[in-house]
C-alpha positions as protocol buffer text, in pm:
chain_id: "A"
residue {
  index: 1
  type: MET
  ca { x: 0 y: 0 z: 0 }
}
residue {
  index: 2
  type: ARG
  ca { x: 280 y: 245 z: 86 }
}
residue {
  index: 3
  type: LEU
  ca { x: 456 y: 172 z: -240 }
}
residue {
  index: 4
  type: GLN
  ca { x: 159 y: 285 z: -447 }
}
residue {
  index: 5
  type: GLY
  ca { x: 173 y: 641 z: -311 }
}
residue {
  index: 6
  type: LEU
  ca { x: 544 y: 704 z: -372 }
}
residue {
  index: 7
  type: GLY
  ca { x: 534 y: 781 z: -745 }
}
residue {
  index: 8
  type: ASP
  ca { x: 832 y: 704 z: -970 }
}
residue {
  index: 9
  type: THR
  ca { x: 1120 y: 810 z: -748 }
}
residue {
  index: 10
  type: HIS
  ca { x: 1442 y: 611 z: -706 }
}
residue {
  index: 11
  type: GLU
  ca { x: 1342 y: 521 z: -350 }
}
residue {
  index: 12
  type: ALA
  ca { x: 1007 y: 389 z: -471 }
}
residue {
  index: 13
  type: GLU
  ca { x: 1186 y: 161 z: -718 }
}
residue {
  index: 14
  type: LEU
  ca { x: 1415 y: 29 z: -446 }
}
residue {
  index: 15
  type: LEU
  ca { x: 1113 y: -40 z: -226 }
}
residue {
  index: 16
  type: ARG
  ca { x: 936 y: -217 z: -512 }
}
residue {
  index: 17
  type: GLU
  ca { x: 1242 y: -439 z: -566 }
}
residue {
  index: 18
  type: PHE
  ca { x: 1255 y: -519 z: -195 }
}
residue {
  index: 19
  type: ALA
  ca { x: 883 y: -600 z: -185 }
}
residue {
  index: 20
  type: ALA
  ca { x: 922 y: -831 z: -488 }
}
residue {
  index: 21
  type: TRP
  ca { x: 1219 y: -1004 z: -321 }
}
residue {
  index: 22
  type: ILE
  ca { x: 1019 y: -1062 z: -1 }
}
residue {
  index: 23
  type: LEU
  ca { x: 728 y: -1203 z: -203 }
}
residue {
  index: 24
  type: ASP
  ca { x: 966 y: -1430 z: -396 }
}
residue {
  index: 25
  type: ILE
  ca { x: 1099 y: -1566 z: -66 }
}
residue {
  index: 26
  type: GLY
  ca { x: 745 y: -1638 z: 49 }
}
residue {
  index: 27
  type: ASP
  ca { x: 663 y: -1807 z: -281 }
}
residue {
  index: 28
  type: GLY
  ca { x: 974 y: -2027 z: -261 }
}
residue {
  index: 29
  type: LYS
  ca { x: 1135 y: -1872 z: -569 }
}
residue {
  index: 30
  type: VAL
  ca { x: 1448 y: -1755 z: -382 }
}
residue {
  index: 31
  type: GLY
  ca { x: 1694 y: -1969 z: -191 }
}
residue {
  index: 32
  type: ASP
  ca { x: 1862 y: -2308 z: -204 }
}
residue {
  index: 33
  type: VAL
  ca { x: 1712 y: -2614 z: -39 }
}
residue {
  index: 34
  type: THR
  ca { x: 1966 y: -2804 z: 175 }
}
residue {
  index: 35
  type: ASN
  ca { x: 1860 y: -3094 z: 398 }
}
residue {
  index: 36
  type: GLY
  ca { x: 1500 y: -2973 z: 401 }
}
residue {
  index: 37
  type: GLU
  ca { x: 1595 y: -2615 z: 494 }
}
residue {
  index: 38
  type: VAL
  ca { x: 1589 y: -2318 z: 259 }
}
residue {
  index: 39
  type: ILE
  ca { x: 1898 y: -2099 z: 269 }
}
residue {
  index: 40
  type: VAL
  ca { x: 1831 y: -1741 z: 154 }
}
residue {
  index: 41
  type: GLU
  ca { x: 2125 y: -1511 z: 94 }
}
residue {
  index: 42
  type: ILE
  ca { x: 2055 y: -1165 z: 238 }
}
residue {
  index: 43
  type: PRO
  ca { x: 2190 y: -879 z: 22 }
}
residue {
  index: 44
  type: SER
  ca { x: 2472 y: -690 z: 193 }
}
residue {
  index: 45
  type: ASP
  ca { x: 2282 y: -358 z: 180 }
}
residue {
  index: 46
  type: LEU
  ca { x: 2021 y: -511 z: 414 }
}
residue {
  index: 47
  type: LEU
  ca { x: 2275 y: -631 z: 673 }
}
residue {
  index: 48
  type: HIS
  ca { x: 2365 y: -415 z: 971 }
}
residue {
  index: 49
  type: GLY
  ca { x: 2667 y: -478 z: 1188 }
}
residue {
  index: 50
  type: ASN
  ca { x: 2817 y: -798 z: 1313 }
}
residue {
  index: 51
  type: SER
  ca { x: 2956 y: -712 z: 1654 }
}
residue {
  index: 52
  type: GLY
  ca { x: 2858 y: -1043 z: 1810 }
}
residue {
  index: 53
  type: ASP
  ca { x: 2562 y: -875 z: 1980 }
}
residue {
  index: 54
  type: PRO
  ca { x: 2271 y: -925 z: 1736 }
}
residue {
  index: 55
  type: ILE
  ca { x: 2013 y: -756 z: 1961 }
}
residue {
  index: 56
  type: GLY
  ca { x: 2235 y: -449 z: 1998 }
}
residue {
  index: 57
  type: ASP
  ca { x: 2314 y: -442 z: 1626 }
}
residue {
  index: 58
  type: ILE
  ca { x: 1943 y: -443 z: 1539 }
}
residue {
  index: 59
  type: VAL
  ca { x: 1856 y: -179 z: 1802 }
}
residue {
  index: 60
  type: TRP
  ca { x: 2134 y: 60 z: 1693 }
}
residue {
  index: 61
  type: ALA
  ca { x: 2055 y: 12 z: 1322 }
}
residue {
  index: 62
  type: THR
  ca { x: 1685 y: 79 z: 1386 }
}
residue {
  index: 63
  type: TYR
  ca { x: 1721 y: 357 z: 1643 }
}
residue {
  index: 64
  type: PRO
  ca { x: 2049 y: 547 z: 1585 }
}
residue {
  index: 65
  type: GLY
  ca { x: 2084 y: 814 z: 1852 }
}
residue {
  index: 66
  type: LEU
  ca { x: 1834 y: 640 z: 2080 }
}
residue {
  index: 67
  type: VAL
  ca { x: 1933 y: 811 z: 2405 }
}
residue {
  index: 68
  type: GLU
  ca { x: 1955 y: 1156 z: 2246 }
}
residue {
  index: 69
  type: ASN
  ca { x: 1614 y: 1124 z: 2078 }
}
residue {
  index: 70
  type: MET
  ca { x: 1414 y: 927 z: 2334 }
}
residue {
  index: 71
  type: TYR
  ca { x: 1193 y: 1226 z: 2420 }
}
residue {
  index: 72
  type: ASP
  ca { x: 1103 y: 1292 z: 2055 }
}
residue {
  index: 73
  type: GLU
  ca { x: 753 y: 1150 z: 1994 }
}
residue {
  index: 74
  type: GLN
  ca { x: 818 y: 1077 z: 1626 }
}
residue {
  index: 75
  type: PHE
  ca { x: 1144 y: 893 z: 1690 }
}
residue {
  index: 76
  type: PHE
  ca { x: 981 y: 564 z: 1794 }
}
residue {
  index: 77
  type: GLN
  ca { x: 684 y: 602 z: 1559 }
}
residue {
  index: 78
  type: ASP
  ca { x: 896 y: 613 z: 1245 }
}
residue {
  index: 79
  type: ASN
  ca { x: 1083 y: 285 z: 1309 }
}
residue {
  index: 80
  type: VAL
  ca { x: 986 y: -54 z: 1443 }
}
residue {
  index: 81
  type: ILE
  ca { x: 1153 y: -382 z: 1528 }
}
residue {
  index: 82
  type: LEU
  ca { x: 946 y: -688 z: 1445 }
}
residue {
  index: 83
  type: ALA
  ca { x: 1016 y: -1006 z: 1637 }
}
residue {
  index: 84
  type: ARG
  ca { x: 868 y: -1350 z: 1583 }
}
residue {
  index: 85
  type: THR
  ca { x: 843 y: -1453 z: 1950 }
}
residue {
  index: 86
  type: LEU
  ca { x: 756 y: -1279 z: 2277 }
}
residue {
  index: 87
  type: ASP
  ca { x: 1092 y: -1402 z: 2408 }
}
residue {
  index: 88
  type: LEU
  ca { x: 1268 y: -1185 z: 2150 }
}
residue {
  index: 89
  type: VAL
  ca { x: 1038 y: -891 z: 2221 }
}
residue {
  index: 90
  type: GLU
  ca { x: 1138 y: -914 z: 2587 }
}
residue {
  index: 91
  type: LYS
  ca { x: 1509 y: -923 z: 2495 }
}
residue {
  index: 92
  type: PHE
  ca { x: 1472 y: -612 z: 2279 }
}
residue {
  index: 93
  type: ASN
  ca { x: 1273 y: -431 z: 2549 }
}
residue {
  index: 94
  type: ASP
  ca { x: 1527 y: -523 z: 2819 }
}
residue {
  index: 95
  type: TYR
  ca { x: 1816 y: -408 z: 2600 }
}
residue {
  index: 96
  type: ILE
  ca { x: 1652 y: -74 z: 2518 }
}
residue {
  index: 97
  type: MET
  ca { x: 1542 y: -13 z: 2877 }
}
residue {
  index: 98
  type: GLY
  ca { x: 1900 y: -81 z: 2987 }
}
residue {
  index: 99
  type: LEU
  ca { x: 2018 y: 206 z: 2765 }
}
residue {
  index: 100
  type: ILE
  ca { x: 1778 y: 463 z: 2903 }
}
residue {
  index: 101
  type: PRO
  ca { x: 1923 y: 650 z: 3202 }
}
residue {
  index: 102
  type: ARG
  ca { x: 1680 y: 639 z: 3493 }
}
residue {
  index: 103
  type: ASP
  ca { x: 1641 y: 565 z: 3860 }
}
residue {
  index: 104
  type: GLU
  ca { x: 1513 y: 217 z: 3920 }
}
residue {
  index: 105
  type: LYS
  ca { x: 1193 y: 163 z: 4114 }
}
residue {
  index: 106
  type: GLU
  ca { x: 1048 y: -168 z: 4218 }
}
residue {
  index: 107
  type: TYR
  ca { x: 675 y: -193 z: 4263 }
}
residue {
  index: 108
  type: LEU
  ca { x: 538 y: -483 z: 4464 }
}
residue {
  index: 109
  type: SER
  ca { x: 185 y: -614 z: 4453 }
}
residue {
  index: 110
  type: VAL
  ca { x: -28 y: -792 z: 4711 }
}
residue {
  index: 111
  type: ASP
  ca { x: -336 y: -1009 z: 4682 }
}
residue {
  index: 112
  type: SER
  ca { x: -493 y: -898 z: 5008 }
}
residue {
  index: 113
  type: VAL
  ca { x: -477 y: -609 z: 5252 }
}
């Protein structure tokens, strides 16, 4: 849907190529089958960092200048990290919360008075 409103700019063409590549992966047209698994080579322009900390690499590629821009409302609205499991979501949240300078507070709950 977003691609339709971009016109004929260079960026629109790059996005169209990316969308076609993603669809080809889903249709099984891209990748090599080895032992029942499909190996898809990711183009180098889509790869970000390889510091040995994949969560950190993804966070810093998605949110450059996170600490400096954390009070800007648009900063988090313009970018998103998608994760396939809640376990990964929790890892990303913990990593990002660890970067934000703050005083820690622990809130306890009770079931009865």
